[in-house]
C-alpha positions in Angstrom: 41.6 7.2 74.4 40.6 7.2 70.7 43.1 5.4 68.7 43.6 8.4 66.4 44.7 10.4 69.3 47.7 8.3 69.9 50.8 9.7 68.1 51.7 6.1 67.0 48.6 5.8 64.8 47.4 9.4 64.4 49.7 10.1 61.2 48.3 6.9 59.6 44.6 7.6 60.3 42.1 8.7 57.8 41.6 11.8 59.9 45.0 12.9 59.5 44.9 12.1 55.7 41.7 14.2 55.4 43.2 17.0 57.1 46.2 16.9 54.6 43.8 16.6 51.7 41.6 19.4 52.9 44.4 21.7 53.4 46.4 21.0 50.4 43.2 21.7 48.3 42.2 24.8 50.0 45.8 26.3 50.0 46.2 25.1 46.5 43.0 26.8 45.1 43.8 30.1 47.0 47.6 30.3 45.7 46.4 29.6 42.4 43.8 32.0 42.3 46.2 34.7 43.7 48.2 34.2 40.5 45.4 35.6 38.5 43.2 37.9 40.8 43.5 39.8 44.2 42.9 38.5 47.8 39.2 39.3 47.9 38.6 37.0 44.9 40.9 34.4 46.1 39.0 34.3 49.4 35.6 34.0 47.6 37.1 31.0 45.6 38.7 29.6 48.8 35.3 29.7 50.7 33.6 27.9 47.8 36.3 25.0 48.0 35.9 25.2 51.9 32.0 24.4 51.6 32.6 21.5 49.3 35.5 20.1 51.4 33.0 19.9 54.5 31.3 17.1 52.4 34.9 15.4 51.9 34.6 12.0 54.0 35.3 8.5 53.4 32.8 7.2 51.4 32.4 5.1 48.1 33.4 7.1 45.1 29.9 7.2 43.4 28.4 8.3 46.6 31.2 10.9 47.3 30.6 12.4 43.9 26.8 12.7 44.4 27.2 14.2 48.0 29.8 16.6 47.0 28.0 17.6 43.8 24.9 18.3 46.0 26.9 20.6 48.2 28.2 22.5 45.0 24.8 23.1 43.5 23.0 23.9 46.7 25.6 26.2 48.4 26.0 28.0 45.1 22.2 28.6 44.9 22.2 29.9 48.6 25.1 32.2 47.7 23.5 33.7 45.0 20.1 34.0 46.7 21.6 35.7 49.8 23.6 38.0 47.8 20.9 39.1 45.6 18.7 39.7 48.8 21.5 41.7 50.5 20.4 45.2 49.5 16.9 44.8 50.8 17.3 44.4 54.6 13.7 42.9 55.2 14.1 40.5 52.3 17.5 39.5 53.4 16.3 38.7 57.0 13.4 36.8 55.6 15.6 34.7 53.4 18.2 33.9 56.1 15.3 32.6 58.3 13.7 30.5 55.4 17.0 29.1 54.3 17.9 28.2 57.8 14.5 26.3 58.1 15.1 24.3 54.9 18.6 23.4 55.7 17.8 22.1 59.0 14.9 19.9 57.3 17.6 18.1 55.4 18.4 16.3 58.6 15.6 13.9 57.6 18.2 12.3 55.3 20.2 11.2 58.2 23.9 11.5 59.6 25.3 11.9 56.1 23.3 15.1 55.5 24.7 16.7 58.7 27.7 18.2 56.9 25.7 19.4 53.9 23.4 21.1 56.4 26.5 22.8 58.0 27.9 23.7 54.7 24.7 25.5 53.6 24.2 27.4 56.8 28.0 28.4 56.6 27.9 29.9 53.4 24.6 31.5 54.2 26.2 33.3 57.1 29.2 34.1 55.0 27.1 35.8 52.5 24.8 37.8 54.5 27.4 40.7 55.2 27.8 41.3 51.5 26.0 44.3 49.8 26.3 43.9 46.1 24.5 44.8 43.0 22.8 42.0 40.9 25.8 41.8 38.5 28.2 41.5 41.3 26.1 39.0 43.0 26.3 36.7 40.0 30.1 37.3 39.7 30.5 36.4 43.3 28.4 33.3 43.2 30.5 32.2 39.8 33.6 32.7 41.7 32.2 30.7 44.7 31.1 27.8 42.2 34.4 28.0 40.6 36.2 27.1 43.8 33.5 24.5 44.7 34.0 22.8 41.4 37.6 22.8 41.4 37.9 21.2 44.9 35.3 18.6 43.8 37.5 17.6 40.9 40.6 17.7 43.0 39.1 15.5 45.9 37.6 13.2 43.5 41.0 12.7 41.8 42.8 12.1 45.1 40.2 9.8 46.4 40.3 7.6 43.2 44.0 7.4 43.4 43.8 6.6 47.3 40.8 4.5 47.2 42.3 1.3 48.4 44.3 3.3 51.0 41.0 4.7 52.3 39.4 1.3 52.7 42.6 0.2 54.7 42.3 3.0 57.0 38.7 2.6 57.7 38.9 -1.1 58.1 42.0 -0.5 60.5 39.6 2.0 62.6 37.1 -0.8 63.0 39.8 -3.1 64.1 41.2 -0.7 66.6 37.5 -0.4 68.1 37.0 -4.0 68.2 40.5 -4.2 70.3 39.1 -1.5 72.6 35.9 -3.7 73.0 38.1 -6.7 74.0 39.6 -4.4 76.6 36.5 -3.8 78.1 35.5 -7.4 78.1 38.9 -8.2 79.8 38.0 -6.2 83.0 34.9 -8.7 83.6 37.8 -10.8 84.9 39.0 -8.3 87.3 37.2 -8.2 90.6 38.1 -4.4 91.1 35.4 -3.6 88.4 31.8 -3.7 89.1 30.1 -6.0 86.7 27.1 -3.7 86.1 29.2 -0.8 85.2 31.3 -2.9 83.0 28.2 -4.2 81.2 27.0 -0.6 80.9 30.4 0.3 79.4 30.4 -2.6 76.9 27.1 -1.9 75.7 27.8 1.8 75.2 31.1 0.9 73.2 29.0 -1.6 71.1 27.3 1.5 69.7 30.5 3.0 68.4 31.7 -0.4 67.2 28.7 -1.0 65.2 29.2 2.6 63.6 32.7 1.8 62.5 31.9 -1.8 61.2 29.2 -0.2 59.0 31.6 2.5 57.7 34.0 -0.4 56.9 31.2 -2.5 55.3 29.9 0.4 53.1 33.5 1.1 51.6 34.7 -2.5 51.3 31.7 -4.4 50.2 30.6 -2.2 47.3 33.3 -2.7 44.8 36.1 -5.0 44.2 38.9 -3.9 41.8 41.8 -6.2 42.1 43.3 -8.7 44.5 44.4 -5.9 47.2 40.8 -5.3 47.5 40.1 -8.9 47.9 42.5 -8.7 50.9 40.6 -6.1 52.7 37.4 -8.0 52.0 38.9 -11.2 53.6 40.1 -9.3 56.6 36.7 -7.5 57.0 35.0 -10.8 57.1 37.4 -12.3 59.5 36.9 -9.3 61.8 33.1 -9.9 61.7 33.6 -13.6 62.5 36.0 -12.7 65.3 33.4 -10.4 66.8 30.9 -13.0 66.9 33.3 -15.4 68.7 33.9 -12.5 71.3 30.2 -12.2 71.8 30.2 -16.0 72.5 32.7 -15.6 75.4 29.9 -13.9 77.7 29.5 -16.1 80.7 28.2 -15.9 84.3 30.9 -13.8 85.5 29.5 -13.5 88.9 29.7 -17.2 89.2 33.1 -17.2 87.7 34.5 -14.6 90.3 32.7 -16.6 93.2 34.2 -19.8 92.3 37.6 -18.5 91.3 38.1 -15.6 93.5 41.1 -17.0 95.3 42.7 -18.3 92.0 45.1 -16.4 90.1 43.5 -17.8 86.9 41.2 -14.8 86.9 44.2 -12.6 86.3 45.5 -14.9 83.7 42.0 -14.8 81.8 42.4 -11.0 82.1 46.0 -11.1 80.7 44.8 -13.4 77.8 42.0 -11.1 76.8 44.6 -7.9 77.1 47.1 -9.7 74.8 44.4 -10.6 72.4 43.4 -6.9 72.2 47.2 -5.9 71.6 47.3 -8.7 68.9 44.2 -7.1 67.0 45.7 -3.6 67.4 48.9 -5.1 65.8 46.9 -6.1 62.9 45.2 -2.8 62.5 48.6 -1.0 62.7 49.9 -3.2 60.0 46.9 -2.4 57.8 47.2 1.3 58.3 50.9 1.0 57.1 50.0 -0.9 54.1 51.7 -4.0 55.3 50.8 -7.6 55.9 50.4 -8.5 59.4 52.2 -11.2 61.4 51.4 -12.5 64.9 54.0 -11.6 67.4 52.0 -12.1 70.6 52.7 -15.3 72.5 49.9 -16.7 74.6 51.5 -20.1 75.7 52.3 -19.0 79.3 48.7 -18.0 79.9 47.2 -20.8 78.4 49.5 -23.2 80.4 48.3 -21.5 83.6 44.7 -22.1 82.6 45.4 -25.8 81.8 47.2 -26.1 85.3 44.0 -24.5 87.0 41.7 -27.0 85.2 43.8 -30.0 86.2 43.6 -28.7 89.8 40.1 -28.3 89.5 39.5 -31.6 88.1 41.5 -33.3 91.0 39.1 -31.5 93.4 36.2 -32.8 91.6 37.8 -36.3 91.7 38.1 -35.9 95.4 34.5 -35.2 95.8 34.9 -31.4 96.3 32.2 -29.0 95.0 34.2 -27.6 92.1 32.2 -29.2 89.3 30.5 -25.9 88.2 33.8 -23.9 88.5 35.4 -26.7 86.2 32.6 -26.5 83.7 32.7 -22.6 83.4 36.4 -22.3 83.2 36.7 -25.1 80.6 34.2 -23.5 78.5 35.9 -20.1 78.7 39.1 -21.8 77.8 37.5 -23.4 74.6 36.1 -19.9 73.6 39.4 -18.0 74.1 41.2 -20.7 72.2 38.7 -20.2 69.2 39.3 -16.4 69.5 43.0 -16.9 69.4 42.6 -19.1 66.4 40.5 -16.5 64.5 43.1 -13.8 65.3 45.6 -15.9 63.7 43.2 -16.3 60.7 42.8 -12.4 60.7 46.7 -12.1 60.3 46.8 -14.8 57.7 44.0 -12.9 55.8 46.1 -9.9 55.4 49.2 -11.9 54.0 47.6 -14.0 51.1 46.9 -12.6 47.5 43.3 -13.4 46.5 42.0 -13.8 42.9 38.4 -13.5 43.9 36.2 -13.0 46.9 33.9 -15.9 47.2 32.2 -14.4 50.2 30.1 -12.2 47.9 30.4 -13.6 44.5 26.7 -14.7 44.2 25.2 -12.7 47.0 23.6 -9.3 47.1 25.6 -7.2 49.7 22.7 -4.4 49.8 21.3 -5.4 52.9 24.8 -5.1 54.4 25.2 -1.5 53.3 23.7 1.9 54.1 20.9 2.8 51.7 19.9 6.2 51.4 17.3 7.9 49.1 17.2 11.7 48.8 13.7 12.5 47.9 11.9 15.7 48.5 8.8 13.9 49.6 10.8 12.9 52.7 11.0 16.5 53.7 7.2 17.1 52.9 6.3 14.0 55.2 7.9 15.7 58.2 6.2 19.1 57.8 3.9 18.3 60.7 4.0 19.6 64.3 4.8 16.2 65.9 8.0 15.7 63.9 11.2 16.1 65.9 13.1 17.4 62.6 10.4 20.1 61.9 10.4 21.3 65.5 14.3 21.4 65.3 14.1 23.6 62.1 11.7 25.8 63.8 13.7 26.2 66.7 16.9 27.1 64.5 15.0 29.6 62.6 13.7 31.4 65.5 17.2 31.4 67.2 18.7 32.9 64.1 16.1 35.6 64.1 17.0 36.4 67.7 20.7 36.2 66.9 20.3 38.9 64.0 18.3 41.0 66.1 20.7 41.2 69.0 23.6 41.6 66.7 21.9 44.7 65.0 21.8 46.3 68.5 25.2 45.7 69.7 27.2 49.0 70.7 30.4 48.1 68.7 30.9 47.4 64.9 28.9 44.0 65.2 29.4 41.1 62.8 26.0 39.3 63.0 27.1 36.6 60.8 29.5 35.5 63.6 26.7 35.1 66.0 24.5 33.4 63.6 27.3 30.9 62.7 27.7 30.1 66.4 24.1 29.5 66.9 24.0 27.1 63.8 27.2 25.3 65.0 25.9 24.8 68.5 22.2 24.2 68.1 21.8 20.5 67.1 18.7 18.1 67.0 19.1 16.7 70.4 19.6 18.7 73.7 22.6 16.6 74.6 24.4 17.4 71.4 23.7 20.9 71.8 25.0 20.9 75.3 28.3 19.2 74.3 28.7 21.5 71.3 28.1 24.6 73.3 30.9 23.6 75.9 33.3 22.8 73.0 32.7 25.8 71.1 33.1 28.3 73.9 36.1 26.6 75.3 37.7 26.0 71.9 37.0 29.7 71.1 38.5 31.1 74.2 41.8 29.0 73.8 42.0 29.9 70.1 41.6 33.6 70.8 44.5 33.4 73.5 46.6 31.5 70.9 46.0 33.9 68.2 46.5 37.0 70.6 49.9 35.5 71.5 50.6 34.8 67.7 49.9 38.3 66.7 51.8 39.9 69.9 55.1 37.9 69.6 55.1 36.1 66.0 53.7 38.8 64.0 55.6 37.9 60.9 54.2 36.8 57.5 56.1 33.6 57.3 55.2 32.5 61.0 51.6 33.5 60.4 51.3 31.5 57.1 52.8 28.5 58.9 50.2 28.8 61.7 47.5 29.2 58.9 48.5 26.1 57.1 48.8 24.1 60.4 45.3 25.2 61.6 43.9 24.4 58.2 45.2 20.9 58.5 44.1 20.3 61.9 40.5 21.7 61.6 39.2 18.8 59.4 41.3 16.3 61.2 39.7 17.0 64.4 36.2 18.0 63.4 34.9 14.5 63.6 37.5 13.3 66.2 37.4 15.9 68.9 35.3 19.0 68.1 36.9 21.2 71.0 40.4 20.7 69.2 38.6 21.7 65.9 37.2 24.7 67.4 40.4 26.0 68.7 42.1 25.5 65.4 39.1 27.1 63.2 39.2 30.1 65.6 43.0 30.4 65.0 42.6 29.9 61.3 39.8 32.6 60.8 41.3 35.0 63.2 44.5 35.0 61.5 42.9 35.3 58.0 40.9 38.6 59.3 44.1 39.8 60.7 45.7 39.5 57.4 42.8 41.2 55.7 42.4 43.9 58.1 45.5 44.2 60.2 44.6 47.6 61.9 41.6 46.1 63.8 42.9 45.7 67.3 39.4 44.6 68.6 39.1 41.8 66.3 39.7 39.0 69.0 37.6 40.6 71.6 34.6 41.2 69.0 34.7 37.5 68.0 34.8 36.4 71.7 31.9 38.5 72.5 30.0 37.3 69.4 30.6 33.8 70.5 29.3 34.1 74.0 26.2 35.8 72.7 25.5 33.1 70.1 26.1 30.3 72.6 23.6 32.1 75.0 21.0 32.4 72.2 21.5 28.7 71.1 21.3 27.5 74.9 18.0 29.4 75.4 16.5 28.1 72.3 17.7 24.5 73.1 14.6 24.5 75.5 12.2 25.8 72.9 10.1 23.1 71.0 12.5 20.6 72.5 12.5 17.0 71.4 13.4 15.1 74.5 14.8 11.6 74.1 12.2 9.7 76.1 9.7 10.7 73.2 11.5 8.4 70.9 12.1 5.5 73.1 8.7 3.5 72.3 9.6 3.5 68.7 13.2 2.5 69.4 12.4 -0.4 71.6 9.8 -1.6 69.0 12.5 -1.6 66.5 14.9 -3.6 68.7 12.1 -6.3 69.7 11.2 -6.6 66.0 14.6 -6.8 64.9 15.4 -9.6 67.6 12.3 -11.6 66.4 13.8 -11.7 63.0 17.1 -12.4 64.3 16.0 -15.4 66.5 14.3 -16.8 63.4 17.4 -16.6 61.3 19.6 -17.9 64.0 17.5 -20.8 64.8 17.3 -21.9 61.3 21.1 -21.7 61.0 21.5 -23.7 64.3 19.1 -26.4 62.9 20.9 -26.5 59.7 18.1 -25.3 57.5 20.0 -22.9 55.5 23.2 -23.6 53.1 25.0 -20.7 54.6 25.0 -18.0 57.3 24.1 -15.2 54.9 20.6 -14.4 56.3 21.8 -14.7 59.8 24.7 -12.2 59.4 22.0 -9.7 57.9 19.6 -10.0 60.7 22.5 -10.0 63.4 23.7 -6.7 61.8 20.1 -5.1 62.0 19.6 -6.1 65.6 23.1 -4.6 66.6 22.1 -1.4 64.7 18.8 -1.1 66.5 20.4 -1.8 69.8 23.3 0.7 69.1 20.4 3.4 68.1 18.7 2.6 71.5 21.8 2.8 73.4 22.8 6.2 71.8 19.4 7.5 72.7 19.9 6.6 76.3 23.3 8.2 76.5 21.8 11.3 75.1 19.0 11.2 77.5 21.4 11.1 80.4 22.8 14.6 79.3 19.2 15.8 79.5 17.6 17.6 82.6 16.6 15.2 85.2 12.9 15.8 84.8 13.1 14.7 81.1 14.7 11.4 81.9 12.5 8.2 82.0 13.0 4.5 83.0 16.8 5.0 82.8 17.8 1.8 84.6 15.1 -0.4 82.9 16.2 0.9 79.5 19.8 0.1 80.4 18.9 -3.4 81.5 16.7 -3.9 78.3 19.5 -3.2 76.2 21.9 -5.7 78.2 19.2 -8.4 78.1 18.8 -8.1 74.2 22.7 -7.9 73.9 23.0 -11.2 76.0 20.4 -13.0 73.8 22.9 -12.3 70.8 25.8 -13.6 73.1 24.0 -16.8 73.9 23.2 -17.6 70.3 26.8 -16.9 69.4 27.8 -19.3 72.1 25.4 -22.1 70.8 26.9 -21.8 67.3 30.4 -22.1 68.9 29.3 -25.2 71.0 27.7 -26.9 67.9 30.9 -26.4 65.7 33.1 -27.4 68.7 31.3 -30.5 69.4 30.1 -31.3 66.0 31.3 -34.9 66.0 28.4 -37.4 66.4 26.0 -34.5 66.8 22.5 -36.1 67.7 20.7 -33.8 65.1 17.3 -34.9 66.0 17.5 -34.5 69.8 19.4 -31.2 69.5 16.9 -29.8 66.8 14.0 -30.7 69.0 15.5 -28.9 71.9 16.3 -25.9 69.7 12.7 -25.7 68.3 11.3 -25.8 71.8 13.6 -23.0 72.9 12.8 -21.0 69.7 9.0 -21.3 70.4 9.7 -20.0 74.1 11.9 -17.2 73.0 9.5 -15.9 70.4 6.5 -15.9 72.5 8.3 -13.7 75.1 9.4 -11.3 72.5 6.0 -11.1 70.8 4.4 -10.5 74.3 7.0 -7.6 74.9 5.9 -6.1 71.4 2.4 -6.3 72.3 3.2 -4.2 75.5 4.4 -1.4 73.2 1.3 -1.6 71.1 2.6 -3.8 68.2 1.4 -7.1 67.6 4.6 -8.2 65.7 2.4 -9.2 62.7 5.1 -8.3 60.2 7.7 -11.0 61.4 7.6 -14.3 59.7 8.2 -16.6 62.7 6.5 -19.6 64.3 4.4 -18.2 67.1 3.1 -21.3 68.7 2.4 -20.5 72.3 5.1 -21.5 74.7 4.5 -24.7 76.7 6.3 -25.2 80.0 9.0 -22.4 79.7 11.4 -24.2 82.2 13.6 -25.1 79.3 14.0 -28.6 80.5 10.9 -30.3 78.8 11.6 -33.1 76.1 15.1 -33.1 77.3 16.2 -36.7 78.3 20.0 -37.3 78.7 21.7 -37.6 75.5 25.2 -39.4 75.1 26.9 -36.5 73.4 29.7 -34.3 74.8 28.1 -30.9 73.9 24.4 -31.8 75.5 25.0 -30.4 78.9 26.5 -27.2 77.2 23.7 -26.7 75.0 20.9 -27.2 77.7 22.9 -24.7 80.0 23.1 -22.1 77.3 19.5 -22.5 76.3 18.4 -22.2 79.9 20.5 -18.9 80.0 18.9 -18.0 76.8 15.4 -18.3 78.0 16.1 -16.8 81.4 17.5 -13.5 80.0 14.7 -13.6 77.3 12.1 -13.7 80.1 13.8 -10.6 81.8 13.0 -8.5 78.7 9.4 -8.7 79.6 10.0 -7.2 83.1 12.0 -4.4 81.7 9.9 -3.9 78.8 6.7 -3.4 81.0 8.3 -1.1 83.4 9.6 1.2 80.4 6.0 1.3 78.9 4.9 2.5 82.5 7.5 5.0 83.3 7.4 6.6 79.7 3.6 6.8 79.6 
């Protein structure tokens, strides 16, 4: 379950606060307008505020102002344009198709442009039913702009006052997702769960976790106002360090299960991981409540049980029984878990201290860690080509809207074409899987919303009750729109139908008409989801090249750090983030492909294993870092660095070969590409009198073995996709 759907955390999440801000702004703008004008004027002003509110998301203040200002300008222009074209039917139809096409082309700017696209298409559909003179059109657009600007000012003022609170909420969300990540890791110790399925689940969740961590970076690392901001910076850094330690806990779980299947220690390890997840959740919960976090979870019993098992295994080894491997694996896991528990303690401490500065970023450029976006018109022009998925999506939407308008014009009842068009633009998304999910949520949500509205009108048809349900649905709609769209579809149906009932109380067919329009719109959107479709397998070569290229750069930064060539781990953190982002993008594409028709799926198993192997390379590097830190005393730098150089050369050779399979020589990566010699991972590896030497050797063998598997899966993907 998503953390924000739990009542304990729901009311402290930024989703609920967004709903409150959204509803207070819309209701406030409407009530103030009603003091000076009639209901029709108030609704126009309210819709202007609503379109701007769609862009009201957690974001740095400067970015929020730019994004919401773009919404005000663009939506106001569309309102005026469509209103002016209203009296001329053929011109209106032409403009609707053109505006739809251009709005969909804005998807080139990425995920942040999606709400702006929706706002543009929403106001286009709301304006298409008006039949105004030129003078009335300008007045209507002016009132719309007034509402939009008013909400912009209100939202910026509230966001400025709550800027630190929003940072806390977004940071807490990332921590909750990290706890969920550990819960998945805990089940690796439970023999009831299949290891392959758990790996798949883990990698899928890593995509979501990467997204939440990036949202946290974008808010927290851009500005530093006071000591309170310094606290969230330090907690954020501890969270990222903790994440790397969690990555380092990867081991040969099949071997661990085989050696310890009859021992209760597996259950103990599971319980330790489960408790660690609850410990992180307690820190996240404290942050959402604006409190310092304190550690209340006790791990002593579980740690003592692990120590007892280690002593029992040591006795078996002393007696000559074959338990050496089990002892080594369990001891390594014990050490890693202790490091994680220590870092969780540091996470709690970071929330308690008052910091005067943030040395983590005092002399560093945070730009590489942050989302960078340029809104240049030439980006749209560069996608005006037939092979562009965004261009094809824009054509698809324009054609679907044309058909929706045509169908609406020939319905036997008093049709409202704008509802059909609105349903189409809400359902039809760039990918088939998103369209399929949105269609299901829209239909189910609309049916439930219609039933709820019918019951309200039938049994609670009192002004006070209807107003209460209106306010409740206005709060719930933005709360769930990014959390569970099906819930948002229910509440938005209730909200709009109740508003229409207040404006036209005598229309007894209102609910049935809206339901029919929704089904028609969903049918049209479904049909056109197959027209000029962009199937996920077509983007796989590009995404895989990005992963391999990012992994090459990551390995360079990682081995430089392991060999002590850099003064800090800043470059390593940057490359790790880029690799994780590329893996998250590939994983998301795989998940979407699984929702597509079976005939459009390619190399599913090999892509999944390719993702897992690249993920394991990150885990092995994190484990090497942990080993070198834990056994830093009397480190034989020359021998270890020689071993690391050989391993780096082998891994780079493998990744370059995999890139070559995808038609990319990897020439842009500044790494040493000397050919691998040997490849067994054991050359130039005499015995070294150092406690960490066997662990380093073993981890490097695992690293090279998993890197070699990338070649196999990469070759299979090339063959299947081609």
